[in-house]
C-alpha positions in Angstrom: 3.2 -2.8 28.3 -0.4 -1.4 27.0 0.1 2.1 27.2 -0.2 2.6 23.3 -2.8 0.8 23.7 -5.3 2.9 26.7 -7.0 5.3 24.6 -10.8 5.8 23.7 -11.6 5.8 19.5 -14.7 7.3 18.4 -15.6 6.3 14.5 -16.1 10.4 13.1 -19.7 10.7 12.0 -18.7 12.5 8.7 -16.5 10.1 7.2 -17.8 8.2 4.2 -17.6 4.4 4.4 -17.9 1.6 2.0 -21.6 0.3 1.4 -20.5 -3.0 2.4 -21.8 -2.9 5.9 -25.3 -1.8 4.4 -25.2 -5.0 2.0 -24.7 -7.5 4.8 -27.5 -5.8 6.9 -29.9 -5.3 3.9 -29.2 -9.0 3.8 -29.7 -9.6 6.9 -33.0 -8.2 6.6 -34.5 -9.9 3.2 -33.4 -13.5 5.3 -35.6 -12.4 7.7 -38.4 -11.7 5.1 -38.3 -7.9 4.8 -38.0 -6.2 1.6 -35.1 -4.4 0.4 -37.1 -1.2 0.0 -38.1 -1.9 3.7 -34.5 -2.4 4.6 -33.5 1.4 2.9 -36.8 3.0 3.7 -35.5 6.7 4.2 -31.8 6.4 3.8 -31.9 8.2 0.1 -29.6 4.7 -0.5 -29.9 3.3 -4.1 -30.3 -0.4 -4.8 -27.6 0.0 -7.4 -25.2 1.6 -4.6 -24.7 -1.6 -2.6 -23.4 -3.3 -5.8 -21.0 -0.7 -6.6 -17.7 -1.1 -4.8 -17.0 2.8 -5.9 -19.8 3.9 -3.9 -20.0 5.4 -0.4 -22.6 5.6 2.3 -23.1 8.0 5.4 -22.8 6.4 9.2 -26.0 8.0 9.6 -27.5 6.3 6.3 -26.0 2.6 7.8 -27.8 3.6 11.6 -31.1 4.2 9.5 -31.0 0.7 8.1 -30.5 -0.4 11.8 -33.3 1.4 13.0 -35.2 -0.1 10.0 -34.3 -3.6 10.6 -35.3 -3.0 14.6 -38.6 -1.4 14.1 -40.2 -3.9 11.6 -38.9 -7.0 13.0 -39.8 -6.0 16.7 -36.1 -5.9 17.6 -35.5 -9.8 18.4 -33.0 -11.1 21.3 -29.7 -11.4 19.6 -30.1 -9.8 16.3 -26.7 -7.7 16.9 -25.2 -10.9 17.3 -26.4 -12.1 14.2 -25.3 -9.1 12.0 -21.7 -9.1 14.1 -20.7 -12.6 12.9 -21.2 -11.7 9.5 -18.4 -8.8 9.6 -15.1 -10.8 8.4 -11.6 -9.2 7.7 -12.3 -9.3 4.0 -15.5 -7.1 4.5 -12.9 -4.4 5.6 -10.9 -3.8 3.1 -7.3 -2.6 3.1 -7.9 -2.1 6.9 -8.6 -6.1 7.2 -5.5 -6.4 5.2 -3.5 -4.3 7.4 -4.8 -6.3 10.8 -4.4 -10.0 9.3 -0.1 -8.6 7.9 0.4 -8.0 11.3 2.8 -9.5 13.7 0.7 -10.5 16.4 -2.4 -9.5 17.9 -1.4 -6.6 19.9 -0.2 -4.9 16.8 -3.2 -5.5 15.0 -5.2 -3.8 17.6 -2.8 -0.8 17.5 -3.2 -0.2 13.5 -6.8 -1.5 14.1 -8.1 1.6 16.5 -5.6 4.1 15.0 -7.8 3.7 11.7 -10.8 2.5 13.1 -12.9 4.8 11.1 -12.1 3.3 8.5 -14.6 0.4 9.9 -18.5 -0.1 10.4 -17.9 0.4 14.1 -20.2 2.9 16.1 -18.7 2.4 19.6 -16.0 4.4 20.9 -13.8 1.3 22.3 -11.2 1.8 24.7 -8.1 -1.0 25.4 -6.7 -1.5 28.8 -4.9 -4.1 30.7 -6.5 -5.1 33.7 -4.0 -7.7 35.5 -3.2 -11.1 33.4 -6.5 -10.1 31.3 -6.9 -7.4 28.2 -10.0 -6.0 27.7 -11.6 -4.0 25.0 -14.8 -1.8 26.2 -17.4 -0.6 24.0 -19.6 2.5 25.1 -22.2 4.1 22.9 -22.3 7.5 24.2 -23.6 9.2 21.0 -25.8 6.6 20.2 -29.4 6.7 19.8 -31.1 4.7 22.8 -33.5 2.3 20.0 -29.8 0.9 18.6 -27.4 1.0 21.3 -27.7 -2.7 22.1 -27.8 -3.8 18.7 -24.7 -1.5 17.6 -23.1 -3.1 20.7 -23.8 -7.1 19.8 -22.8 -6.8 16.3 -19.2 -4.7 17.2 -18.6 -7.3 20.3 -19.3 -10.0 17.4 -17.5 -8.6 15.3 -14.6 -8.3 17.3 -14.4 -12.3 17.7 -15.1 -13.0 14.4 -12.1 -10.6 13.7 -9.8 -12.1 16.3 -10.7 -15.6 15.1 -9.6 -14.8 11.5 -6.4 -13.2 12.9 -5.1 -16.9 14.3 -7.1 -19.0 11.7 -8.4 -20.7 14.9 -10.9 -20.2 17.7 -9.6 -18.1 20.3 -10.2 -18.5 23.9 -12.7 -15.3 24.8 -12.5 -15.2 29.1 -15.3 -12.7 29.5 -17.9 -10.8 27.9 -19.9 -8.4 29.7 -22.9 -6.0 28.8 -24.7 -3.1 30.1 -28.2 -4.1 29.0 -30.2 -6.8 30.6 -30.1 -10.2 29.5 -32.7 -11.1 26.7 -36.0 -12.8 27.3 -35.1 -15.9 24.9 -32.3 -16.7 23.2 -29.5 -16.4 25.8 -27.7 -19.4 24.1 -26.3 -17.7 21.3 -24.2 -15.6 23.2 -22.5 -18.5 24.9 -22.3 -20.4 21.2 -20.7 -17.3 19.9 -18.0 -16.0 22.7 -17.9 -19.7 24.4 -19.0 -18.2 27.5 -21.8 -16.9 29.2 -22.1 -12.6 29.2 -22.4 -11.2 32.2 -26.0 -9.0 31.5 -26.3 -5.4 34.0 -22.7 -4.9 34.3 -20.8 -1.2 34.6 -19.2 -1.9 30.8 -19.5 -3.6 27.9 -16.6 -5.3 27.4 -15.0 -8.2 25.7 -11.7 -10.1 27.8 -9.2 -12.0 26.5 -6.1 -13.8 28.0 -3.0 -11.0 27.9 -0.4 -14.2 27.0 -2.1 -13.7 23.5 -1.1 -10.5 22.7 2.5 -11.4 21.7 1.7 -14.4 19.8 2.6 -14.0 15.8 -0.2 -14.1 13.7 0.2 -16.6 10.7 -0.5 -14.6 7.9 2.1 -11.4 9.2 4.3 -10.1 6.5 6.1 -7.1 7.3 6.1 -5.4 3.9 2.4 -6.1 3.2 1.6 -5.0 7.1 4.1 -1.7 6.3 2.5 -0.6 3.3 -1.4 -1.6 4.1 -0.9 1.0 7.3 0.5 3.3 4.5 -2.9 2.9 2.6 -5.3 3.0 5.5 -3.4 6.7 6.6 -3.6 7.7 3.2 -7.5 6.7 2.8 -8.1 8.0 6.6 -6.8 11.2 5.9 -8.4 11.9 2.2 -11.7 10.5 3.9 -11.1 12.8 6.7 -9.9 16.2 4.3 -13.3 18.0 3.1 -16.0 19.7 5.7 -18.4 22.3 5.0 -19.6 22.6 1.6 -16.6 21.0 0.2 -17.6 18.2 2.1 -21.4 18.1 0.8 -20.1 18.2 -2.5 -17.4 15.3 -2.2 -20.2 12.9 -1.0 -22.8 13.6 -3.5 -20.1 12.9 -6.5 -18.6 10.0 -4.4 -22.1 8.1 -5.1 -22.4 9.1 -8.7 -18.6 8.1 -10.0 -19.4 6.5 -13.0 -21.5 9.3 -14.2 -20.1 12.0 -12.5 -22.3 15.3 -12.2 -21.0 18.7 -13.7 -20.6 21.8 -11.6 -23.9 22.3 -12.9 -25.7 19.8 -12.1 -24.2 19.7 -8.6 -25.0 23.3 -8.0 -28.8 22.5 -8.6 -28.6 19.6 -6.1 -27.5 21.4 -3.2 -29.9 24.1 -4.2 -27.6 26.8 -5.6 -26.3 28.4 -8.6 -23.3 27.8 -10.8 -21.4 30.7 -9.2 -22.5 30.4 -5.9 -20.8 27.2 -5.8 -17.7 27.8 -7.2 -17.4 31.4 -5.5 -17.9 29.1 -1.9 -15.7 26.4 -2.8 -13.4 28.9 -3.8 -13.1 30.4 -0.4 -12.7 27.3 1.2 -10.0 26.6 -0.7 -10.6 24.1 -3.6 -12.5 24.0 -6.7 -14.6 21.5 -8.0 -12.3 19.9 -10.3 -9.6 19.4 -7.9 -12.9 17.5 -5.4 -13.4 15.3 -8.3 -9.7 14.4 -9.0 -9.4 13.6 -5.3 -12.5 11.1 -5.1 -11.2 9.5 -8.5 -7.6 9.0 -7.0 -8.9 7.9 -3.9 -10.9 5.1 -5.4 -8.9 4.4 -8.3 -6.3 3.3 -5.8 -9.0 1.3 -3.4 -10.6 -0.6 -6.5 -6.9 -1.5 -8.2 -5.6 -2.6 -4.7 -7.7 -3.7 -2.5 -10.6 -4.3 -5.4 -8.0 -6.1 -7.8 -10.1 -5.0 -10.8 -8.9 -4.6 -14.1 -8.0 -1.3 -15.2 -10.7 -0.8 -18.0 -12.9 -2.0 -15.3 -11.7 0.9 -12.7 -11.6 3.5 -15.7 -15.5 3.0 -16.7 -16.6 2.9 -12.8 -15.2 6.3 -12.5 -16.4 8.1 -15.5 -13.8 7.8 -18.5 -15.1 7.0 -21.6 -11.1 5.9 -22.7 -8.9 3.9 -21.1 -6.0 6.0 -22.1 -7.6 9.3 -20.3 -7.4 7.1 -17.2 -4.0 6.0 -17.5 -2.8 9.7 -17.9 -4.5 11.1 -14.8 -3.3 8.5 -12.9 0.2 9.2 -13.9 -0.8 12.7 -12.7 -1.8 11.5 -9.6 1.0 9.2 -8.6 3.6 9.6 -11.5 3.1 6.2 -12.6 0.8 4.3 -14.4 -1.9 2.2 -13.0 -0.6 -1.1 -13.9 3.0 -0.3 -12.6 1.6 1.0 -9.6 -0.4 -2.1 -8.9 2.1 -4.1 -9.6 4.5 -2.5 -6.4 1.8 -3.4 -4.4 1.6 -6.8 -2.2 -0.7 -9.1 -2.7 -1.8 -10.4 0.6 -1.3 -14.1 0.9 -4.6 -16.6 1.2 
């Protein structure tokens, strides 16, 4: 039965995200002749952030990049599709591992929707059964109108890319529908990606597949990897949802400066308040500056060690530790074991 899948999932605007999607989008822009600075205009994102696996950006910053591409390129037909086919499972980090290690497409959808905030989706997604077809319905109720078509095209093409990579072979799409009108040109690109001609001007934007493939086994499924990856998704999502208010603003500021973390005085100045006021207001929210910095370092250390597979010394450097021994001591305090032992306990996803 589909009961567990019949729910709507909306990406949370205040959740920090990896810069991987912005990196893909700026690469798309530069391939169309745009300078990187134009792609990043009005985002506040520095070029160095795109090369830093420990950095994060906000959803609004990513939407600004999309708006820049559409504005300067003149909103060409199918640009969202061109972006969406670039979103591979490896783009998503631990979320991708949780998907690919799932036993079936049905279970992969369940975990994918549960931890959707770890992806780059902007659309709300409703999964449902309709006759002998299974559908993922995409909607954009809170997305600015000028980027809605791009977002739906991108996310629907990404669904097809993910599905193909999960099965390691082409998978039949039964039908695709979009609420927007057909493009003036380039309609054949939709058929090339999905294998079917979409219906335009429909009541809903949706991707439909035959229900019989839902319980087919995935070739790279692994029970232990799946369980561990889901747990890592749960903890990562909890940490990203944990802070709001001033604590969230401080956390966002620290997340983009992990290699050379600012002290409390510098953060206070950046937020236009005194150090005393910053400490007092954080205390009112039940947290300290040191605790926020530790939370960020713990979260990123786990991602870099397990997902990024970086050497311990490199992780220590990226998190602002001068000595590897200091990082190891801190990591042991967080996890109860040293970083090398912690990583040795994590499964390595099969190629």
